[in-house]
N, C-alpha and C positions, 0 to 999 in steps of 0.2 A: 504494500500500500504506500509506504513512504520510501520507496527505493531511490537510488541515485538517479538524478535527472540526466538524460543523455544530452551531451553538449551538441549544439547545432554546429554543423560543419561550416567553416569559414570559407568565403569565396577566395579563390586563388587565381592568379593570372600568370601566363607565360607570354613573353614577348620575344620575338625573333627578328634578326636583321636580315638583310638581303642575301647574305651568305649562309643563312640557316643557323647562325650562332645564337645562343640564348643571351639576350640582353638582361632579362629579369625573369625570375621564376620564384614566386612566393605569394604571400598574402596580398590580396588586392589593396588593402589599406597600407601596405608597406611600399607600394609603388611610389617612385619619386615624381613629384609635381614641382617644377621650379617655382621659386618665390615670385618671379615676374609674371608667371602664368596665374598664380594665385591672386596677385594684385589686379591683373587684367580682369579676372573673373569676379573678384570682389567689386570692382567698379561696375561691371555689367550687372551683377546680381543685387548689390546693395548700395550702389552709388558711393562706394567707399574706396578711393584710390590707395589709401594707406591703412590696410586692415589691421585691427588689433588681433590678438590671439584667438578671440572668440569668433570673429569673422573669418579668420584663416581656417579654423577648424570647421566652420559651417560650409565654407567653399569646398574643402576637401571632402566632407561628408556628402555634399551634393554631387561632386565629381564621381566618387566611388559608387554612389547609388545609381547615377545615370549610366555608368559603364555596366553595372550589374543588370540594370533593366534592359539595356539595348543589345547586349551580347547574349547569344544563345549558348548556355553552358554545354561544353563538350564539342563545340563546333568552331574550327579555326576560322578567323575572319581576317581578310586581307586589308591592308591599310587603305586601299582604294574604296573599300566598302564601309569605312568607319564614319564617313560624313563629318558631322560636327564634333564627334568624339575625338577625331584625330588631334585636335588642339590639346586635349588632355595628355597626350603622349609626347609632348614637345621635348621632354628630357631625353627621349630616345629617337634622335633625328633619322637614323637609318632603319627604324622599325618598319617591318613589312607584314608581319602576321601577329595576331594575338589569339590566345585561347583562354577563355574563362572556364574554370572547373571548380569542383568542390572536393576537398580531401584533406 
């Protein structure tokens, strides 16, 4: 009745470059989003060009949520198919494919 709760699996992401080398493979929330990208998004989302830590975290939460909602788990997506999400991957300029998965 009061057994251990099963932990929800965290979303993970793999990012590959054009040569097929892995640029990042880990928790979605561990993915690097450059500070200038966070500032650009903070201006867009909150009209705040110099975000405090709270707005920075809100921007990152929104980025990770949008990635998770837009990518189909277990299906590789090419950079040409990312549309507006491509901006979120600006830290990985040679990124060509991504894979969202749980594990």
